[in-house]
N, CA, C and O of each residue as an XYZ file, in Angstrom:
812
protein
N      13.815      3.684      2.642
C      12.553      4.098      3.084
C      12.063      3.207      4.655
O      11.803      2.037      4.377
N      11.933      3.436      5.813
C      11.788      3.274      6.818
C      10.249      3.285      6.599
O       9.981      4.323      5.994
N       8.991      2.465      6.871
C       7.911      3.110      7.772
C       7.841      3.121      8.698
O       7.773      4.161      9.353
N       7.829      2.154      9.100
C       7.823      1.878     10.480
C       8.703      0.796     11.461
O       8.530     -0.314     10.956
N       9.338      0.707     12.332
C       9.777     -0.049     13.450
C       8.759     -0.811     14.476
O       7.656     -0.383     14.815
N       9.295     -1.888     14.848
C       8.498     -2.564     16.006
C       9.457     -3.160     17.275
O      10.313     -3.904     16.798
N       9.489     -3.128     17.714
C      10.520     -3.811     18.560
C      11.112     -3.619     20.392
O      10.025     -3.279     20.860
N      11.627     -3.622     21.045
C      11.539     -3.419     22.915
C      12.315     -2.217     22.796
O      13.138     -1.820     21.971
N      11.809     -1.740     23.874
C      11.786      0.152     24.038
C      13.157     -0.187     25.004
O      12.722     -0.888     25.918
N      14.350     -0.027     25.157
C      16.021     -0.048     25.327
C      16.302      0.974     26.148
O      16.781      0.481     27.169
N      16.254      2.130     26.233
C      15.894      3.993     26.770
C      14.596      4.915     26.035
O      13.935      4.983     24.999
N      14.763      5.545     27.358
C      13.889      6.690     27.005
C      14.724      8.259     27.887
O      14.579      8.621     29.055
N      15.443      8.793     26.948
C      15.865     10.114     26.813
C      14.609     10.897     26.761
O      13.479     10.440     26.589
N      15.151     12.876     27.033
C      14.579     13.576     26.799
C      14.030     13.524     25.336
O      12.828     13.788     25.298
N      14.464     13.316     24.403
C      13.669     13.905     23.530
C      13.450     12.413     22.125
O      13.003     12.316     20.982
N      14.107     11.502     23.181
C      14.234      9.883     22.281
C      14.220      8.433     22.658
O      14.714      8.286     23.776
N      14.012      7.843     22.370
C      14.136      6.287     22.940
C      14.864      5.467     21.950
O      14.617      5.795     20.790
N      15.952      4.189     22.141
C      16.579      3.331     21.775
C      15.162      2.114     21.496
O      14.653      1.569     22.475
N      14.852      1.929     20.615
C      14.212      0.662     20.347
C      15.178     -0.474     19.860
O      16.160      0.001     19.290
N      15.173     -1.496     19.909
C      15.616     -2.617     19.856
C      14.984     -3.707     18.986
O      14.454     -4.688     19.506
N      15.030     -3.570     17.949
C      14.788     -4.610     16.670
C      15.646     -5.553     15.952
O      16.595     -5.411     15.181
N      15.013     -6.579     16.446
C      16.127     -7.177     15.598
C      18.058     -7.489     16.210
O      18.859     -8.253     15.671
N      18.277     -6.702     17.304
C      19.514     -7.072     17.564
C      20.459     -6.255     17.899
O      21.542     -6.200     18.481
N      19.390     -5.395     17.118
C      19.731     -3.919     16.411
C      19.270     -2.137     17.225
O      18.418     -1.518     16.586
N      19.740     -1.534     18.332
C      19.369     -1.075     18.489
C      19.291      0.838     17.838
O      20.238      1.587     17.596
N      17.713      1.120     17.721
C      18.245      2.544     17.021
C      17.485      3.747     18.090
O      16.739      3.584     19.056
N      17.921      4.742     17.579
C      18.029      5.803     18.237
C      17.409      6.431     17.629
O      17.927      6.945     16.638
N      15.458      6.791     18.053
C      14.961      8.019     17.795
C      14.428      9.238     18.075
O      14.195      9.480     19.260
N      14.196     10.014     17.298
C      13.814     10.499     17.940
C      11.751     11.487     18.051
O      10.716     11.186     17.456
N      11.930     12.199     18.690
C      10.340     11.654     19.150
C       9.969     13.104     19.823
O      10.879     13.872     20.138
N       8.707     13.416     20.011
C       7.684     14.821     20.699
C       8.138     13.776     21.884
O       8.480     12.602     22.032
N       7.844     15.356     22.858
C       7.161     15.033     24.204
C       6.304     14.483     24.879
O       6.425     13.846     25.925
N       5.109     14.809     24.074
C       3.917     13.976     23.705
C       3.980     12.284     23.650
O       3.748     11.700     24.709
N       4.144     11.854     23.006
C       4.832     10.496     22.003
C       5.289      9.672     23.719
O       4.872      8.861     24.546
N       6.602     10.748     23.378
C       7.167      9.944     24.852
C       6.595      9.287     26.443
O       7.005      8.407     27.200
N       5.306     10.357     26.447
C       4.962     10.383     28.324
C       4.326      9.320     28.127
O       4.030      8.651     29.118
N       3.911      8.835     26.721
C       2.598      7.730     26.348
C       2.857      6.522     27.091
O       2.149      5.751     27.740
N       4.730      6.618     26.654
C       5.630      5.455     26.622
C       5.873      4.737     27.855
O       6.413      5.285     28.815
N       5.303      2.924     27.869
C       5.118      2.934     29.439
C       6.278      2.965     30.379
O       6.185      3.343     31.547
N       7.516      2.495     29.735
C       8.420      2.050     30.523
C       9.606      1.070     29.578
O       9.297      0.581     28.492
N      10.651      0.940     30.058
C      11.658      0.233     29.346
C      10.715     -1.856     28.795
O       9.581     -2.212     29.117
N      11.473     -2.468     28.193
C      11.183     -3.536     27.966
C       9.589     -3.466     27.193
O       9.553     -4.643     26.834
N       8.843     -3.134     26.917
C       7.736     -3.083     25.995
C       8.334     -2.952     24.759
O       9.388     -2.496     24.315
N       6.740     -3.818     24.082
C       7.229     -3.514     22.937
C       5.989     -2.489     22.413
O       4.919     -2.315     22.997
N       6.420     -1.875     21.178
C       5.825     -0.927     20.999
C       6.305     -0.924     19.408
O       7.408     -1.354     19.071
N       5.057     -0.232     18.206
C       5.156      0.288     17.021
C       5.607      1.292     16.276
O       4.664      1.590     15.543
N       6.614      2.060     16.019
C       6.695      3.663     15.833
C       7.146      3.332     14.667
O       8.015      2.665     14.106
N       5.573      4.564     14.348
C       6.245      5.141     12.838
C       7.009      6.201     12.422
O       6.828      7.319     12.904
N       8.291      5.874     11.135
C       9.499      6.584     11.284
C       9.726      7.022     10.350
O       9.560      6.471      9.262
N      10.317      8.513     10.597
C      10.782      9.318      8.444
C      12.213      9.519      9.100
O      12.423      9.951     10.233
N      13.134      9.128      8.184
C      13.828      9.507      7.499
C      14.754     10.294      6.593
O      14.936     10.225      5.378
N      15.565     11.457      8.019
C      16.363     12.067      7.549
C      17.452     12.099      6.844
O      18.351     12.123      7.684
N      17.945     12.114      5.742
C      18.858     12.280      4.957
C      19.909     13.429      4.938
O      19.847     14.293      4.063
N      20.813     13.445      5.837
C      21.955     14.033      5.308
C      23.717     14.306      4.780
O      24.177     13.168      4.874
N      24.303     14.774      4.532
C      25.769     14.697      4.054
C      25.886     13.883      4.976
O      25.865     12.660      4.832
N      26.103     14.842      6.648
C      26.818     14.301      7.243
C      25.569     13.062      8.918
O      26.101     12.733      9.979
N      24.414     12.795      8.648
C      24.033     11.636      9.025
C      22.664     11.416      8.857
O      21.815     12.273      8.610
N      22.451      9.843      9.055
C      20.971      9.716      8.788
C      20.533     10.392     10.380
O      21.363     10.885     11.144
N      19.290     10.302     10.621
C      18.620     10.439     11.923
C      17.025     10.156     11.889
O      16.304     10.922     11.250
N      16.580      9.251     12.457
C      15.322      8.914     12.842
C      14.256      9.249     13.991
O      14.256      9.037     15.204
N      12.947     10.127     12.729
C      11.564     10.637     13.960
C      10.992     10.100     14.123
O      10.673      9.416     13.150
N      10.470      9.892     15.056
C       9.391      8.448     15.178
C       8.069      9.147     15.811
O       8.123      9.989     16.707
N       7.249      8.820     15.399
C       5.498      8.863     16.113
C       4.806      7.399     16.653
O       5.165      6.234     16.488
N       3.944      7.845     17.191
C       3.166      6.879     17.415
C       2.417      6.062     16.822
O       2.284      4.838     16.803
N       1.669      7.453     16.049
C      -0.089      6.885     14.615
C       0.816      7.431     13.527
O       1.762      8.197     13.714
N       0.476      7.022     12.566
C       0.791      7.315     11.447
C      -0.073      9.066     11.157
O       0.470      9.758     10.295
N      -1.176      9.596     11.780
C      -1.977     10.517     11.832
C      -0.564     11.309     12.019
O       0.026     11.763     11.038
N       0.013     11.463     13.540
C       1.392     12.104     13.239
C       1.842     12.328     12.372
O       1.636     13.257     11.591
N       2.910     11.096     12.333
C       4.012     11.273     11.272
C       3.586     11.184     10.075
O       4.335     10.630      9.270
N       2.397     11.649      9.650
C       1.809     11.992      8.427
C       1.571     14.577      7.680
O       1.441     15.247      6.655
N       1.680     14.737      9.141
C       1.076     16.038      9.856
C       2.696     16.424     10.297
O       3.095     17.530      9.931
N       3.550     15.628     10.999
C       5.056     15.999     10.527
C       5.588     16.304      9.321
O       6.145     17.295      8.849
N       5.259     15.110      8.885
C       6.062     15.901      7.344
C       5.775     17.456      6.764
O       6.490     18.384      6.386
N       4.089     17.181      6.929
C       3.907     18.558      6.459
C       3.961     19.768      6.816
O       3.521     20.691      6.131
N       4.597     19.917      8.114
C       5.088     20.828      9.708
C       6.004     20.813      7.962
O       5.658     21.195      6.844
N       7.528     20.034      8.620
C       9.059     19.721      8.061
C       8.901     20.281      6.299
O       9.915     20.182      5.607
N       7.642     20.838      5.674
C       7.830     21.608      4.715
C       7.723     22.371      4.491
O       8.011     22.833      3.387
N       6.954     23.305      5.967
C       7.043     24.140      6.063
C       8.459     25.354      5.753
O       9.476     24.665      5.847
N       8.766     26.463      5.514
C       9.883     27.270      5.163
C      10.471     28.033      6.524
O       9.845     29.076      6.712
N      11.482     27.802      7.504
C      11.270     27.837      8.645
C      11.228     27.063      9.933
O      11.726     27.401     11.007
N      10.335     25.614      9.562
C      10.395     24.747     10.031
C      11.365     23.598     10.175
O      10.978     22.588      9.587
N      12.194     23.516     10.622
C      13.117     22.163     10.448
C      12.681     20.665     11.499
O      11.617     20.691     12.117
N      13.235     19.931     11.559
C      12.624     18.716     11.743
C      13.471     18.823     13.552
O      13.746     17.774     14.134
N      13.716     19.945     14.082
C      12.950     19.435     15.617
C      12.056     20.926     16.003
O      11.643     21.263     17.112
N      11.912     21.742     14.551
C      11.051     22.548     14.906
C       9.257     21.551     15.022
O       8.289     21.574     15.781
N       9.574     20.965     14.057
C       8.388     20.039     13.734
C       8.245     19.158     14.769
O       7.158     18.606     14.941
N       9.291     18.916     15.571
C       8.768     17.495     16.600
C       8.024     18.880     17.728
O       6.858     18.863     18.124
N       9.210     20.145     18.105
C       8.687     20.613     19.186
C       6.938     21.428     19.041
O       6.393     21.956     20.011
N       6.306     21.359     17.643
C       5.148     21.775     17.224
C       4.123     20.848     18.195
O       3.006     21.155     18.610
N       4.823     19.718     18.393
C       3.604     18.562     18.463
C       4.249     17.564     19.982
O       3.746     16.513     20.379
N       5.202     18.124     20.465
C       5.339     17.784     21.753
C       4.378     19.192     22.826
O       3.442     19.126     23.623
N       4.866     19.850     22.520
C       3.586     21.192     23.012
C       2.132     21.092     22.655
O       1.382     21.786     23.342
N       1.338     20.016     21.268
C       0.635     20.355     20.914
C       0.053     19.179     20.270
O       0.538     18.780     19.211
N      -1.167     18.454     20.935
C      -1.939     17.382     19.624
C      -2.181     17.830     18.631
O      -2.553     18.969     18.348
N      -1.866     16.403     17.614
C      -2.201     16.334     16.494
C      -3.600     17.071     15.821
O      -3.582     17.516     14.674
N      -4.995     17.142     16.832
C      -5.710     17.811     16.883
C      -5.680     18.952     17.112
O      -6.336     19.772     16.469
N      -4.648     19.341     18.405
C      -4.624     20.500     18.520
C      -3.805     21.517     17.791
O      -3.847     22.698     18.138
N      -3.542     21.373     17.441
C      -2.742     22.207     15.843
C      -2.884     22.457     14.457
O      -2.539     23.354     13.687
N      -3.864     20.753     14.331
C      -4.666     21.127     13.369
C      -6.482     22.116     13.892
O      -7.334     22.278     13.019
N      -6.567     22.299     14.420
C      -7.827     23.226     15.075
C      -6.730     24.702     14.937
O      -6.789     25.403     13.926
N      -5.872     24.990     15.960
C      -4.379     25.925     15.704
C      -4.736     26.243     14.322
O      -5.459     27.220     14.121
N      -4.354     25.600     13.438
C      -4.249     25.800     11.479
C      -5.350     26.326     11.984
O      -5.340     27.161     12.888
N      -6.700     25.732     11.260
C      -7.546     26.090     11.142
C      -8.604     26.965     11.177
O      -9.519     27.328     10.438
N      -8.124     27.214     12.416
C      -8.842     28.999     13.486
C      -7.811     29.616     13.213
O      -7.911     30.804     13.518
N      -6.417     29.214     12.568
C      -5.911     30.865     12.853
C      -5.279     31.531     14.005
O      -4.893     32.671     14.268
N      -5.315     30.508     14.530
C      -4.832     30.945     15.934
C      -2.811     30.755     16.199
O      -2.220     29.876     16.827
N      -2.417     31.577     15.677
C      -0.624     31.908     15.409
C       0.104     32.394     17.347
O       1.283     32.472     17.692
N      -1.236     32.633     18.246
C      -0.580     32.683     19.254
C      -0.394     30.951     20.557
O       0.161     30.575     21.590
N      -1.171     30.573     19.645
C      -1.198     28.750     20.178
C      -0.200     28.982     19.826
O       0.595     29.535     20.584
N       0.205     28.583     18.291
C       0.946     27.966     17.762
C       2.316     28.597     18.419
O       3.115     27.928     19.075
N       2.400     29.468     18.241
C       3.842     30.262     18.693
C       4.694     30.496     20.032
O       5.489     31.354     20.415
N       4.066     29.149     20.634
C       3.774     28.643     21.920
C       5.026     27.674     22.334
O       5.574     27.447     23.412
N       5.224     27.229     21.070
C       6.125     25.910     20.644
C       7.772     26.836     20.705
O       8.192     27.776     20.030
N       8.414     25.998     21.905
C      10.211     26.642     21.087
C      10.296     26.574     19.643
O       9.775     25.959     18.713
N      11.159     27.450     19.845
C      11.757     28.273     18.607
C      10.656     28.415     17.400
O      11.312     28.038     16.429
N       9.588     28.687     17.008
C       8.368     28.764     16.560
C       7.516     30.427     16.483
O       6.431     30.613     17.033
N       8.312     31.584     15.644
C       8.206     32.768     16.522
C       7.061     32.873     15.875
O       6.950     31.995     15.019
N       5.568     34.076     15.986
C       5.061     34.654     15.496
C       5.254     35.123     13.722
O       4.533     35.881     13.072
N       6.138     34.579     13.400
C       5.916     34.815     11.567
C       6.406     33.695     11.276
O       6.309     33.506     10.063
N       7.002     32.658     11.939
C       7.148     31.471     10.818
C       5.413     30.669     11.645
O       5.107     29.733     10.908
N       4.421     30.785     12.755
C       3.317     30.554     12.724
C       3.168     31.201     12.188
O       3.807     30.685     11.271
N       2.688     32.491     11.590
C       1.915     32.720     10.439
C       1.974     32.330      9.220
O       1.036     32.296      8.424
N       3.303     31.960      8.999
C       3.692     31.254      7.774
C       2.986     30.013      7.685
O       2.333     29.660      6.702
N       3.147     29.315      8.817
C       2.716     27.455      9.244
C       0.923     27.236      8.696
O       0.294     26.250      8.312
N       0.614     28.470      8.868
C      -1.398     29.034      8.713
C      -1.441     29.152      7.356
O      -2.321     28.457      6.848
N      -0.851     29.735      6.671
C      -1.121     30.172      5.107
C      -0.531     28.752      4.176
O      -0.968     28.554      3.043
N       0.513     27.811      4.819
C       1.191     26.967      3.954
C       0.149     25.521      4.365
O       0.223     24.625      3.525
N      -0.574     25.311      5.292
C      -1.017     23.734      5.801
C      -3.269     24.455      6.107
O      -4.114     23.624      6.438
N      -3.530     25.477      5.958
C      -4.245     26.053      6.388
C      -4.794     24.716      4.733
O      -4.993     23.643      5.303
N      -5.006     24.538      3.429
C      -5.601     24.224      2.674
C      -5.248     22.908      2.597
O      -5.812     22.138      1.820
N      -4.387     22.586      3.312
C      -3.747     20.958      3.559
C      -4.330     20.075      4.533
O      -4.223     18.850      4.471
N      -5.119     20.871      5.681
C      -5.545     19.883      6.413
C      -7.108     20.374      6.441
O      -7.512     21.409      5.911
N      -7.990     19.337      7.237
C      -9.729     19.664      7.303
C     -10.087     19.481      8.890
O      -9.483     19.242      9.935
N     -11.520     19.753      8.422
C     -12.318     19.575     10.008
C     -11.801     18.065      9.731
O     -11.017     17.688     10.602
N     -12.040     17.203      8.807
C     -12.736     15.721      8.958
C     -11.035     14.742      8.864
O     -10.811     13.570      8.561
N     -10.529     15.361      9.090
C      -9.018     14.434      9.535
C      -8.752     14.700     10.630
O      -7.987     13.976     11.266
N      -9.446     16.103     11.307
C      -8.897     16.494     12.688
C      -9.733     15.856     13.855
O      -9.519     15.776     15.065
N     -10.967     15.348     12.892
C     -11.856     14.986     13.488
C     -12.201     12.850     13.371
O     -12.828     12.150     14.166
N     -11.596     12.506     12.281
C     -11.834     11.498     11.792
C     -10.877     10.218     11.746
O     -11.176      9.093     11.344
N      -9.078     10.872     12.495
C      -8.495      9.777     12.484
C      -7.811      9.186     14.363
O      -7.531      9.599     15.489
N      -7.894      7.661     13.270
C      -7.909      6.635     14.849
C      -6.122      6.600     15.177
O      -5.122      6.831     14.497
N      -6.420      6.111     16.828
C      -4.870      6.208     17.529
C      -4.442      4.619     16.899
O      -3.645      4.035     17.634
N      -4.762      4.024     15.936
C      -4.911      2.134     16.225
C      -3.666      2.689     14.615
O      -2.955      1.811     14.126
N      -3.614      4.243     13.995
C      -2.711      4.105     12.367
C      -3.249      4.545     11.591
O      -2.955      4.393     10.405
N      -4.765      5.630     12.255
C      -5.563      6.449     11.084
C      -5.698      6.126      9.978
O      -5.120      6.327      8.910
N      -7.360      5.063     10.665
C      -8.558      4.565     10.069
C      -9.026      6.232      9.883
O      -8.714      7.208     10.565
N      -9.863      6.127      8.725
C     -10.747      7.400      8.106
C     -12.047      6.764      8.419
O     -11.964      5.536      8.443
N     -13.422      7.322      8.706
C     -14.729      7.084      8.710
C     -15.323      8.370      7.861
O     -16.523      8.142      7.705
N     -15.062      9.303      7.407
C     -15.298     10.736      6.440
C     -15.865     10.856      5.187
O     -15.942     11.906      4.548
N     -16.512      9.088      4.627
C     -17.045      8.663      3.781
C     -18.170      9.093      3.694
O     -18.722      9.064      4.794
N     -19.096      9.680      2.519
C     -20.032     10.355      2.185
C     -21.417     10.140      3.040
O     -21.995      9.056      2.961
N     -22.010     11.354      3.979
C     -22.917     10.842      4.345
C     -22.720     10.552      6.359
O     -23.547     10.514      7.270
N     -21.091     10.394      6.307
C     -20.361      9.435      7.010
C     -20.535     10.269      7.988
O     -21.408     11.128      7.867
N     -19.472     10.176      9.577
C     -19.838     10.124     10.567
C     -18.476     12.095     10.809
O     -18.300     12.965     11.662
N     -18.051     11.810      9.684
C     -16.980     13.586      9.585
C     -17.395     14.782      8.913
O     -17.054     15.884      9.344
N     -18.081     14.654      7.922
C     -19.826     14.943      7.094
C     -20.234     15.792      8.273
O     -20.050     16.988      8.497
N     -20.994     14.603      9.142
C     -21.960     15.252     10.075
C     -20.907     16.278     10.891
O     -21.348     17.419     10.752
N     -19.850     16.286     11.579
C     -19.814     16.774     12.394
C     -18.921     17.849     10.928
O     -18.145     18.475     11.651
N     -18.734     18.166     10.039
C     -18.409     19.276      9.458
C     -19.486     20.605      9.935
O     -19.044     21.661     10.388
N     -21.121     20.294      9.717
C     -21.882     20.763      8.972
C     -22.289     21.151     10.591
O     -23.056     22.051     10.931
N     -21.580     20.248     11.450
C     -22.272     20.770     12.775
C     -21.688     22.383     13.417
O     -22.145     23.437     13.857
N     -20.348     21.706     13.108
C     -18.865     22.801     12.777
C     -19.301     24.583     12.508
O     -19.480     25.593     13.189
N     -19.317     24.273     11.440
C     -20.756     25.176     10.047
C     -21.754     25.580     11.537
O     -21.603     26.380     12.461
N     -22.469     24.887     11.293
C     -23.500     25.239     12.206
C     -23.094     26.802     13.677
O     -23.144     27.995     13.976
N     -22.780     25.623     13.989
C     -22.516     26.449     14.919
C     -21.005     27.651     14.970
O     -20.381     27.944     15.990
N     -20.831     27.970     14.081
C     -20.214     28.835     13.366
C     -21.667     30.817     13.299
O     -21.920     31.920     13.783
N     -21.953     29.974     12.478
C     -23.068     30.429     11.995
C     -23.938     31.308     12.634
O     -24.499     32.348     12.289
N     -23.904     30.415     13.986
C     -24.090     30.420     15.246
C     -23.703     32.269     15.634
O     -24.574     33.085     15.936
N     -22.582     32.502     15.548
C     -21.487     33.645     16.191
C     -20.319     32.437     16.665
O     -19.306     33.124     16.796
N     -20.216     32.062     16.750
C     -19.182     31.445     17.640
C     -17.949     31.457     16.374
O     -18.062     31.538     15.151
N     -16.555     31.320     17.410
C     -15.315     31.219     16.607
C     -15.192     30.079     15.994
O     -16.322     29.594     15.925
N     -14.413     29.378     15.503
C     -14.349     27.993     14.522
C     -13.377     27.842     15.569
O     -14.134     27.435     16.450
N     -12.150     27.881     16.146
C     -11.770     27.019     16.959
C     -12.439     26.633     18.568
O     -11.801     25.900     19.324
N     -13.542     27.113     18.899
C     -14.523     26.758     20.472
C     -15.729     25.841     19.409
O     -16.582     25.063     19.836
N     -15.475     26.227     17.882
C     -16.636     25.195     17.344
C     -16.104     23.468     17.128
O     -16.631     22.362     17.007
N     -14.553     24.142     17.179
C     -13.685     22.393     16.611
C     -14.085     21.785     17.612
O     -14.677     20.714     17.480
N     -13.842     22.351     18.863
C     -12.977     21.609     20.426
C     -14.367     21.253     20.538
O     -14.550     20.039     20.455
N     -15.372     21.932     20.698
C     -16.181     21.247     21.057
C     -17.214     20.170     20.825
O     -17.838     19.529     21.671
N     -17.299     20.064     18.823
C     -18.096     19.070     18.649
C     -16.944     18.136     18.659
O     -17.210     16.936     18.731
N     -15.135     18.677     18.570
C     -14.610     17.538     19.189
C     -14.991     16.626     19.724
O     -14.944     15.440     19.397
N     -15.595     17.347     21.012
C     -15.901     16.158     22.492
C     -16.864     15.753     23.339
O     -17.092     15.492     24.521
N     -17.624     15.835     21.617
C     -19.142     15.049     22.206
C     -18.902     13.147     20.785
O     -18.956     12.876     19.585
N     -18.643     12.440     22.171
C     -19.206     11.610     21.506
C     -19.454     10.719     19.909
O     -20.439     10.964     19.213
N     -18.405      9.693     19.507
C     -19.082      8.971     18.481
C     -20.204      8.400     18.809
O     -19.651      7.332     18.544
N     -21.288      8.069     19.143
C     -22.468      7.066     19.232
C     -23.612      8.366     18.740
O     -24.728      8.192     18.251
N     -22.922      9.704     19.051
C     -24.339     10.371     17.948
C     -23.863     10.199     16.783
O     -22.659     10.176     16.525
N     -25.095     10.016     15.700
C     -25.013      9.974     14.126
C     -25.396     10.951     14.059
O     -24.495     11.555     13.477
N     -26.461     11.891     14.326
C     -26.856     12.382     13.231
C     -26.835     14.122     13.656
O     -27.225     14.546     14.744
N     -26.201     15.125     12.352
C     -25.941     16.068     12.979
C     -27.013     17.242     14.490
O     -26.411     17.657     15.481
N     -28.227     17.465     14.310
C     -29.214     17.901     15.076
C     -28.472     17.255     16.735
O     -28.195     17.928     17.728
N     -28.313     15.760     16.532
C     -27.665     15.377     18.116
C     -26.259     15.756     18.511
O     -25.788     16.059     19.608
N     -25.677     15.646     17.215
C     -24.053     16.445     17.917
C     -24.107     17.765     18.067
O     -23.105     18.250     18.593
N     -25.133     18.656     17.710
C     -25.147     20.152     17.527
C     -25.168     20.287     18.807
O     -24.213     20.715     19.455
N     -26.733     19.781     19.491
C     -26.913     19.844     20.652
C     -25.968     19.875     21.648
O     -25.633     20.830     22.347
N     -25.498     18.544     21.650
C     -24.073     17.919     22.562
C     -23.337     19.039     22.382
O     -23.222     19.635     23.452
N     -22.558     19.809     21.105
C     -21.635     20.582     21.427
C     -21.843     21.869     21.974
O     -20.993     22.631     22.436
N     -23.384     22.071     21.846
C     -23.716     23.511     22.265
C     -23.401     23.515     23.687
O     -22.824     24.392     24.330
N     -23.993     22.101     24.182
C     -24.114     21.862     26.071
C     -22.432     22.020     26.433
O     -22.082     22.232     27.594
N     -21.809     21.940     25.736
C     -19.701     21.721     25.390
C     -19.057     23.221     26.007
O     -18.350     23.668     26.910
N     -19.880     23.640     24.779
C     -18.956     25.557     24.234
C     -19.053     26.364     26.138
O     -18.262     27.295     26.291
N     -19.745     26.085     27.125
C     -18.995     26.677     28.598
C     -17.263     26.198     28.593
O     -16.324     26.960     28.826
N     -17.197     25.120     28.347
C     -15.957     24.858     28.694
C     -14.911     25.887     27.771
O     -13.745     26.192     28.022
N     -15.631     26.228     26.809
C     -13.930     26.109     25.918
C     -14.064     28.191     25.460
O     -13.162     28.744     24.831
């Protein structure tokens, strides 16, 4: 199993890149949102990969963060969502946005991805709602998935803030987004809650 590849970008296409590693060019399928973040040819990037093995093909799927890779693995475990469907979902939504949609039961938002119909969106929510958490959405960093959700840490503080907003009558989706937009410099529930309430008009 290939955990990741680090090399020079030799080609960028609509749904994939060619990554040259040790003189070998690897064709890696990637979501559009990740491809948009690659600055151009000749740069060195680290791509976290998933190897799909079939009788007639070996295909590599790649992501810029371990967080995206782990969420992708969960997505393709859902009946009706294949490798391309998982890429489509992560092309139209970030990992955080997709988690928010799953946790809040927003099938309409999930159904905006090409090839994902209403029934598949509902099945995804049912299958994954217990597998993703608020802490996942708040605490996965872009450098490969560091966590800060230890007892009493930032994750639990933000979870409490979300629960407080929901108790005030806001939807889960609104609450997640408002708290997510609050900077990490705030380290107590009251401060996070006040800042999140100030952001509510955006959602």
